[in-house]
C-alpha positions in Angstrom: 0.2 -0.1 0.0 2.8 2.4 0.7 4.2 1.4 -2.7 0.9 2.8 -4.2 1.0 5.8 -2.5 4.5 6.6 -3.5 3.6 5.7 -7.1 0.8 7.9 -7.2 2.7 10.6 -5.5 5.5 10.2 -8.1 2.9 10.4 -10.8 1.2 13.5 -9.4 4.7 15.4 -9.5 5.6 14.3 -12.7 2.0 15.1 -14.2 2.4 18.5 -12.0 5.8 19.2 -14.1 4.1 18.8 -17.1 1.2 21.2 -16.4 -1.5 18.5 -16.0 -2.8 19.9 -13.0 -6.4 17.8 -12.8 -4.2 14.7 -13.2 -1.5 15.9 -10.6 -4.3 16.9 -8.1 -6.2 13.6 -8.4 -2.9 11.4 -8.0 -1.8 13.4 -5.0 -5.3 13.1 -3.2 -5.1 9.3 -4.1 -1.5 9.0 -2.5 -2.4 11.2 0.6 -5.7 8.9 1.1 -3.3 5.8 0.8 -0.8 7.1 3.2 -3.5 7.7 6.0 -4.8 4.2 5.2 -1.4 2.6 5.4 -0.5 4.5 8.7 -4.0 3.4 10.1 -3.0 -0.4 9.1 0.4 0.1 10.8 -0.9 1.4 14.2 -3.4 -1.6 14.3 -0.8 -4.0 13.6 1.6 -2.5 16.0 -1.0 -2.5 18.7 -2.2 -6.0 18.1 1.6 -7.2 18.2 2.4 -5.2 21.6 -0.9 -6.9 22.9 0.2 -10.4 21.7 3.8 -9.9 23.1 1.9 -8.8 26.6 -0.1 -11.9 26.5 2.8 -14.3 25.7 4.8 -12.5 28.8 1.8 -13.2 30.8 1.7 -17.0 29.8 5.4 -17.2 30.6 4.9 -15.8 33.9 7.7 -13.0 33.1 
């Protein structure tokens, strides 16, 4: 997902350099949306890993 965000960001930058402002706006908007979704998924994953590690430590008695 992060690769897609970076891809759309590059497309937006290239489109902006060639003067295609409509394409640049849409592609950078998609890139921003995908980056936010990536951050949310990453935060959920980190929270689940921390919770799993806490559960394992509790089971092991540490």
